[in-house]
C-alpha positions, 0 to 999 in steps of 0.5 A: 575862386580856383584851386591849385594842385600840387606839382610832382616836384613840390611834394614832400622831400621825404618821398624822394630818394636821398642824395649820395652824399646824404646816405649812411654806410649801408642802405639808401635811406637818409643818414643822421646829421652830424649833431645827432651822430655825436648825440648817439656816441655821447648818450651811449657812452654816458649811460654805460659809464653811469651803469658801471660806476653804480655797479662797480664804482669803476669804469669797466666792460659796460662802459667800454662797450657802450663807448665803442658801440657808440662811437662806431655807430656814429661813423656808420649812421652819419651822412656821407658828407658830415663824416669829419665830426664823428671821425674825430669825436672818440677822444672828446667823447672819452674825455667828457664821459670818463672824466665826469663819471669819475669825478661826479660819481666816485663813492669817495668824492666828498671825503678826499681833496682835490689831490686825491680826486685827481689821482682817482680820476687819473688812474683809471683813465690810464687803464682805458686809454688803449680803449680810446686809441683803438676806437679812434683808429677804428673810426678813422678807417671807416670814415676814410673807407667811406670817403673813397667808396661812397662817391657821386655815381653821376660824376663825370671824369674830366677829359684827359689833357690832350698832349701838346703836338710833338715838335717836328724835327728840323729837317737836316740839310741835304748833304753836298754830293761828293766830287767825283775823282778823276779817272786814273790810269794804270800808273795811278796818275790822273788820265788825261781827257781826250781832245775834242776834234771839234773844239777850236784852239784858243786864240793867242792875243796880238802883241 
């Protein structure tokens, strides 16, 4: 029997440096997948909501801090290629955690009807809506900044398209030389050419 040794390329992937699109916002380690980033924001917001409802029977500073921290941590720790989910998840995390906490952990949940329960849920949501809007804006800003700053370092820029050769201008046709005017005498009349003595007079036609 013969034994085969592992080649360096077949070693565990954990020892290799992650690709550029698998890194978080800081460092060179491997970032979280999209589902883990969603769980980070959901768990932190849910725990903070339970603590606030048991402490003061309302959503207060603890929930605000846990919600903002969870959403920002998710967008910062997620992999570069999985940015879309954490960028758009703050409104969903807010709706799930805040509504469930107010609906199930409210002290007068069993003593009020559906109408009173809706009022009990709607009023706190309106007061915490600015927190959700600001958190969403922060996550979008971080995500957009990562899209433009975290790029493939080995990406080759496409060569610039060669400009088409300029069309040669059509050669202008040479202008005809101007005819020289016959010389004139002092009176301004055309001067008569001198008679050539060697030139024979033209023969008259015979009748």
